[in-house]
DOZA-391647 format. One line per 8 residues: number of its first residue (from 0); their letters; for each residue x, y, z of N, C-alpha, C. Coordinates in steps of 0.001 Angstrom, whole numbers, plus 500000, padded with zeros to 6 digits. Example, Ala and Ser with C-alpha at 12.3 -4.5 7.8 and 13.67 -1.06 7.14 Angstrom:
BEGIN
0) as) 513190/494310/507800/512300/495500/507800/513200/496700/507800  512850/497750/507080/513670/498940/507140/512900/500030/507870
# end
This chain:
BEGIN
0) mnrplrgp) 500835/498805/500000/500000/500000/500000/500873/501249/500000  500461/502245/499265/501156/503524/499275/500125/504639/499250  500283/505608/500126/499397/506767/500168/500235/508006/499880  500155/508541/498672/500911/509768/498380/500363/510928/499197  501165/511951/499363/500692/513133/500074/499619/513811/499242  498496/514065/499873/497383/514655/499155/497200/516134/499507  497181/516444/500779/496999/517820/501194/495675/518382/500690  495392/519632/500954/496184/520461/501883/495967/520012/503324
8) yrvvlcdv) 496951/520315/504165/496874/519919/505570/496696/521138/506469  496085/520883/507607/495964/521908/508643/496760/521532/509877  496979/520202/510052/497631/519697/511258/498765/518748/510879  499896/518886/511575/501044/518013/511370/501364/517309/512688  501352/515977/512663/501792/515181/513803/503247/514821/513584  504047/514910/514635/505475/514635/514471/505994/513741/515587  506593/512632/515194/507284/511750/516123/508435/512525/516761  508973/512013/517873/510079/512697/518553/511379/511902/518489
16) getlvhyk) 511401/510683/519051/512632/509912/519101/513170/509548/517729  514415/509909/517461/515096/509657/516182/514458/510411/515018  513502/511275/515313/512919/512173/514316/513325/513606/514628  513219/513963/515912/513606/515300/516366/514732/515270/517390  514826/514156/518111/515751/514037/519239/516527/512736/519117  517818/512775/519481/518597/511543/519475/519575/511509/520641  520040/510319/520946/521033/510110/522000/522340/510756/521551  523001/511488/522455/524182/512264/522088/525344/511389/521634
24) rsfsatis) 525479/510238/522264/526602/509364/521969/526140/508154/521170  526999/507186/521024/526641/505937/520360/526043/504976/521383  524848/504447/521109/524254/503457/522006/525202/502275/522193  525760/501785/521095/526640/500611/521164/527894/500897/521971  528469/502089/521787/529678/502443/522526/529392/502560/524020  528232/503085/524367/527860/503191/525777/527675/501809/526386  526978/500935/525683/526786/499563/526171/528132/498867/526325  529025/499054/525344/530348/498442/525387/531148/498934/526592
32) aeaarlga) 531111/500240/526846/531871/500803/527962/531336/500293/529300  530015/500247/529444/529435/499756/530696/529708/498265/530876  529685/497514/529786/529993/496081/529870/531445/495868/530301  532341/496698/529776/533762/496574/530133/533974/496841/531623  533190/497775/532187/533293/498062/533620/532887/496855/534455  532117/495962/533835/531658/494753/534534/532364/493506/534017  533553/493716/533452/534431/492603/533118/534277/491977/531757  533422/492526/530896/533206/491943/529565/533821/492854/528507
40) hvalsdvr) 534891/492401/527900/535583/493173/526868/535265/492536/525506  534287/493120/524836/533744/492562/523596/533945/493572/522477  534298/493072/521287/534481/493960/520141/533220/494778/519904  533406/496058/519548/532254/496941/519364/531289/496401/518323  531815/495772/517268/530939/495218/516232/530051/494121/516798  530579/493328/517724/529782/492270/518348/528759/492857/519320  529152/493912/520025/528198/494583/520917/527025/495120/520104  527337/495758/518989/526290/496321/518134/525370/495216/517622
48) riadeeyd) 525950/494098/517197/525147/492993/516671/524248/492409/517754  524808/492167/518930/524029/491591/520026/522924/492546/520467  523252/493830/520556/522240/494820/520956/521106/494862/519941  521440/494863/518652/520408/494889/517607/519542/493636/517658  520182/492481/517847/519432/491223/517888/518486/491179/519085  518956/491624/520238/518116/491591/521432/516978/492604/521341  517242/493748/520734/516173/494734/520554/515107/494198/519601  515554/493620/518472/514604/493064/517510/513773/491948/518139
56) rairdpva) 514438/491106/518937/513710/490024/519608/512690/490598/520592  513108/491592/521352/512242/492150/522389/510996/492809/521802  511161/493590/520746/510008/494310/520213/509053/493393/519463  509518/492199/519076/508645/491244/518396/507879/490349/519365  508220/490448/520631/507511/489676/521648/506127/490290/521845  505055/489509/521632/503701/490060/521802/503475/490702/523167  504187/490231/524174/504040/490781/525521/504483/492241/525568  505411/492618/524665/505954/493972/524675/505014/494994/524058
64) rgssadag) 504032/494535/523306/503149/495466/522620/502437/496381/523622  502563/497683/523393/501928/498655/524261/502715/498999/525510  503967/498508/525639/504706/498717/526885/505001/500179/527170  505204/500997/526122/505529/502402/526378/504332/503190/526893  503143/502586/526843/501948/503261/527331/501807/503169/528846  502716/502447/529501/502680/502292/530954/504112/502361/531472  504402/503290/532377/505772/503523/532829/506385/502281/533467  505626/501554/534260/506149/500362/534904/506496/499279/533902
72) rsrafwqd) 505596/499050/532945/505856/498043/531912/507031/498453/531038  507137/499745/530765/508233/500225/529940/509575/499971/530625  509654/500287/531897/510891/500064/532645/511257/498580/532620  510276/497716/532844/510533/496270/532838/510997/495805/531461  510372/496334/530399/510743/495966/529043/512216/496270/528784  512636/497508/529072/514012/497898/528788/515001/497155/529681  514696/497020/530959/515641/496348/531843/515773/494873/531507  514683/494223/531161/514769/492816/530760/515633/492666/529512
80) myvamgrr) 515491/493599/528565/516290/493535/527346/517776/493758/527653  518070/494712/528540/519470/494976/528888/520083/493798/529649  519288/493131/530479/519784/491937/531172/520139/490862/530155  519275/490665/529150/519551/489667/528104/520829/490017/527350  521027/491297/527059/522272/491723/526411/523465/491400/527303  523340/491725/528592/524447/491502/529520/524848/490047/529617  523855/489170/529607/524168/487738/529665/524937/487301/528435  524516/487768/527275/525207/487383/526040/526597/488007/525957
88) lgvsdpal) 526753/489178/526554/528067/489835/526540/529010/489241/527580  528455/488527/528556/529281/487889/529574/529679/488798/530720  528835/489789/531038/529171/490685/532143/529001/489951/533473  529662/490460/534514/529624/489796/535813/528279/489953/536510  527564/491042/536219/526293/491310/536890/525322/491922/535878  524579/491093/535124/523650/491618/534109/522622/492583/534667  522143/492345/535898/521141/493239/536487/521728/494630/536740  522980/494686/537163/523629/495978/537392/523852/496703/536066
96) laqrlfde) 524240/495959/535030/524373/496561/533702/523045/497168/533269  521974/496404/533463/520645/496880/533062/520281/498165/533786  520566/498247/535085/520234/499446/535844/521040/500646/535366  522328/500429/535108/523179/501525/534645/522740/502026/533274  522410/501104/532378/521976/501510/531043/520630/502220/531101  519724/501699/531908/518409/502333/532010/518548/503757/532540  519375/503941/533558/519579/505279/534122/520171/506223/533079  521152/505745/532333/521794/506572/531308/520827/506954/530207
104) fttvesyd) 520042/505996/529745/519177/506235/528595/517860/506914/528960  517641/507178/530255/516446/507924/530647/516817/509243/531328  518008/509731/531074/518474/511009/531607/518393/512064/530509  517725/513172/530768/517497/514164/529715/518801/514723/529166  519828/514825/530018/521111/515369/529566/521817/514473/528558  521337/513230/528404/521960/512289/527465/521496/512499/526027  520538/513409/525829/519940/513583/524500/520138/515003/523976  520039/515104/522671/520150/516403/522023/519166/516458/520861
112) aidgarea) 518826/517655/520446/517970/517808/519271/518770/517494/518015  518149/516846/517070/518774/516569/515781/518976/517886/515049  520088/517997/514330/520388/519231/513604/519215/519648/512715  518813/520889/512860/517753/521428/512020/516357/521155/512520  516218/520413/513632/514879/520033/514104/514059/521248/514523  514629/522075/515368/513863/523234/515846/513489/524152/514681  514427/524382/513784/514158/525257/512642/513037/524703/511773  513041/523384/511570/511992/522756/510760/510631/522902/511415
120) lmriraag) 510577/522695/512723/509312/522834/513440/508786/524266/513363  509680/525214/513511/509249/526613/513467/508779/527007/512075  509358/526431/511029/508894/526706/509667/507490/526150/509444  507236/524971/510008/505898/524385/509903/504882/525289/510594  505234/525749/511792/504339/526650/512517/504148/527965/511759  505231/528493/511195/505163/529763/510474/504283/529658/509231  504149/528447/508703/503292/528236/507527/501818/528173/507906  501523/528355/509187/500141/528372/509636/499580/527011/509985
128) lklvaasn) 500449/525992/510129/500009/524631/510426/500088/524358/511926  499118/523615/512425/499110/523212/513825/500050/522034/513996  500893/522055/515026/501931/521048/515192/501727/520298/516508  501697/518962/516407/501437/518120/517575/502524/517052/517686  503176/516964/518838/504133/515885/519088/503355/514600/519290  503727/513551/518566/503020/512266/518634/504059/511167/518797  504289/510741/520033/505459/509905/520314/505168/508741/521237  505843/507623/520969/505888/506501/521907/507013/506790/522898
136) wepwlldl) 506657/507223/524090/507672/507607/525070/507008/507627/526446  507828/507513/527460/507328/507610/528820/507040/509084/529142  506334/509353/530265/505976/510727/530596/507160/511691/530717  508370/511169/530984/509517/512070/531116/509901/512740/529792  509226/512385/528698/509463/513102/527446/509178/514600/527607  508199/514943/528421/507883/516358/528633/509075/517094/529229  509770/516442/530170/510969/517046/530761/512066/517189/529710  512176/516197/528839/513200/516252/527796/512918/517393/526820
144) ldhlelre) 511665/517528/526404/511318/518611/525487/511567/519973/526125  511289/520089/527416/511588/521332/528132/513097/521570/528161  513860/520525/528465/515316/520627/528553/515916/521100/527231  515369/520614/526117/515891/520953/524795/515210/522178/524191  514305/522776/524959/513570/523966/524522/512806/523699/523216  512207/522516/523143/511402/522143/521983/509912/522132/522284  509564/522071/523548/508140/521947/523894/507335/523137/523382  507953/524302/523388/507262/525516/522959/506948/525514/521465
152) cfdalavs) 507565/524577/520712/507306/524497/519275/505959/523848/518968  505387/523153/519949/504181/522369/519710/502927/523044/520255  501847/522831/519531/500542/523296/519994/499921/522304/520969  500292/521035/520859/499739/520001/521728/500690/518808/521743  500496/517931/522725/501361/516758/522893/500510/515505/523028  500894/514441/522323/500272/513128/522463/501401/512132/522726  501563/511723/523970/502657/510853/524399/502057/509550/524911  502553/508436/524403/501937/507140/524736/501853/506910/526239
160) gligvekp) 502895/507310/526969/502902/507106/528407/501876/507944/529150  501300/508920/528465/500280/509770/529076/498872/509433/528592  498760/508954/527342/497419/508674/526817/497054/507194/526875  498036/506336/527252/497721/504939/527509/497629/504033/526302  498130/504472/525160/498147/503632/523955/499311/504101/523099  499901/503183/522312/501075/503550/521544/500928/503219/520067  501740/503879/519263/501826/503551/517839/502387/502142/517685  501965/501377/516691/501144/501740/515528/499638/501552/515720
168) daaffert) 499189/501345/516938/497763/501130/517193/496956/502311/516651  495921/502021/515902/495079/503087/515346/494486/503947/516452  494291/503358/517624/493723/504116/518738/494640/505246/519176  495948/505065/518986/496885/506157/519310/496591/507365/518426  496439/507115/517132/496204/508224/516208/494817/508826/516402  493842/507986/516723/492500/508499/516978/492497/509419/518192  493194/509017/519248/493284/509860/520447/494064/511141/520136  495106/511027/519318/495902/512197/518962/495081/513194/518148
176) leiagatr) 494241/512688/517251/493365/513577/516489/492390/514300/517417  491919/513608/518439/491041/514255/519416/491790/515382/520126  493016/515109/520526/493818/516114/521216/494080/517310/520295  494316/517009/519012/494609/518068/518041/493364/518807/517586  492206/518225/517786/490975/518805/517269/490968/518794/515762  491355/517639/515181/491540/517551/513728/490854/516328/513153  490683/516333/511828/490160/515176/511104/491300/514485/510371  491078/513247/509952/492101/512493/509238/492540/513195/507953
184) detvhigd) 491591/513672/507192/491896/514218/505875/492770/515468/505921  492753/516169/507031/493526/517410/507117/494819/517234/507903  495200/515966/508162/496339/515679/509043/497363/514790/508351  498650/515065/508602/499748/514236/508098/500688/513944/509265  501289/512751/509249/502200/512342/510320/503612/512172/509773  504604/512638/510543/506030/512525/510188/506710/511633/511211  507539/510677/510738/508285/509862/511686/509358/509023/511023  510254/508459/511840/511395/507702/511313/511142/506201/511248
192) sfyadvqg) 510066/505713/511853/509778/504278/511844/508734/503964/510777  509114/503165/509779/508139/502805/508752/506984/502020/509374  507305/501145/510314/506284/500306/510940/505356/501117/511844  505930/501816/512821/505101/502513/513804/504506/503800/513261  505308/504558/512513/504859/505877/512070/504082/505841/510763  504660/505228/509746/503997/505250/508430/502839/504254/508380  503127/502983/508639/502051/501998/508578/501002/502247/509654  501434/502737/510812/500476/503066/511855/499530/504175/511425
200) awgaglda) 500100/505235/510834/499279/506344/510355/498342/505889/509236  498867/505119/508296/498024/504608/507203/496869/503786/507755  497156/502949/508745/496111/502113/509316/494999/502915/509967  495335/504149/510365/494329/505020/510977/493734/505994/509971  494118/505847/508688/493546/506689/507650/494241/508017/507434  495468/508177/507945/496214/509416/507798/497299/509275/506736  497693/510376/506129/498877/510402/505279/500115/510423/506176  501262/510046/505595/502481/510006/506405/503711/510238/505548
208) iwinwhnr) 504764/510731/506196/506072/510921/505571/507095/510150/506384  507904/509358/505708/508941/508561/506364/510274/509284/506271  510915/509527/507411/512279/510078/507427/513245/508897/507476  513810/508561/506348/514724/507419/506243/516167/507909/506353  516492/508468/507502/517838/509035/507629/518883/507983/507978  518455/506748/508255/519403/505650/508483/519724/504900/507178  519187/505383/506062/519426/504767/504758/519001/503299/504734  517821/503034/505253/517270/501683/505214/516722/501400/503815
216) pakacptv) 516439/500137/503487/515887/499815/502163/514657/500640/501861  514539/501069/500617/513448/501954/500214/512087/501282/500404  511084/502101/500695/509701/501662/500827/508829/502496/499890  507696/501936/499531/506762/502651/498643/505933/503612/499464  506519/504760/499780/505822/505778/500556/506551/507104/500384  505894/508221/500681/506591/509511/500645/507795/509461/501587  508998/509694/501068/510228/509487/501828/511155/510689/501724  511764/511066/502851/512775/512112/502905/513925/511589/503761
224) ttigeaad) 514983/512370/503880/516125/511932/504690/516397/512835/505884  515714/513977/505979/515905/514882/507108/514570/515485/507526  514525/515999/508747/513312/516665/509221/513074/517945/508426  514146/518572/507954/513984/519756/507121/513278/519451/505816  513637/518318/505196/512970/517909/503957/511512/517558/504222  511245/516972/505380/509861/516642/505739/509031/517915/505876  509611/518930/506495/508908/520208/506622/508619/520802/505256  509599/520738/504351/509402/521249/502983/508232/520545/502313
232) aviaasen) 508176/519219/502453/507139/518423/501796/505762/518749/502354  505665/518886/503662/504374/519195/504280/503895/520575/503867  504796/521538/503900/504415/522903/503538/503998/522984/502069  504752/522300/501203/504410/522302/499781/503048/521669/499538  502786/520541/500203/501498/519860/500041/500358/520720/500560  500622/521471/501609/499581/522308/502188/499302/523529/501324  500334/524017/500645/500164/525188/499773/499583/524817/498421  500005/523637/497919/499605/523251/496567/498444/522264/496517
240) gaa) 498158/521638/497662/497060/520682/497698/497462/519288/497272  498725/519096/496912/499206/517767/496520/500714/517815/496476  501339/516603/496560/502779/516510/496455/503166/515166/495887
# end
């Protein structure tokens, strides 16, 4: 299925993680350094492979579905995954590794805005479009947006940990439309996950733009490589009625 941008739009939903905000350092390098502190000296390439495999396994577990919509379940999801990584890496105390990684990856100072993110958001707002953050994240996302001075860019926020449902569930987008005071036809969603953002939006009847900045295999959907390009596409579709 492919849904080209139709426009014109009045409302833009925008994912946050890896769309507007990213971890300042390398996830793999951080995991490697913490593992080394616990006696496991593993090649960075192997750390990256093990981390990717454990993440893919974890998110495919049906039990994990919807975990970001509940802070307790989210914490358990991440810590269980980090423990599994620690066991495969051979650390002396997998539970301690999990706690250290969880603390690091949930600290606002560990993140930064992606280059051009704030400027892109302000251009969308300047074009007269309503902008809503639509993210799978725990409630501390609000603190992160405040820390990065991005919260003021949004007219409204839809965060899975606050509304109790997560992407790609159609109910997430339905609740977000309620928060935005918008209809499907006048709304477009931007995000970096083809599964959660694009297919999730399509499943709820919305148009979507995929930010493929990791250079993943191409998909049949409106695609850009930066948040700035996504802003250009949304504004053009809203001005011209199609893109």
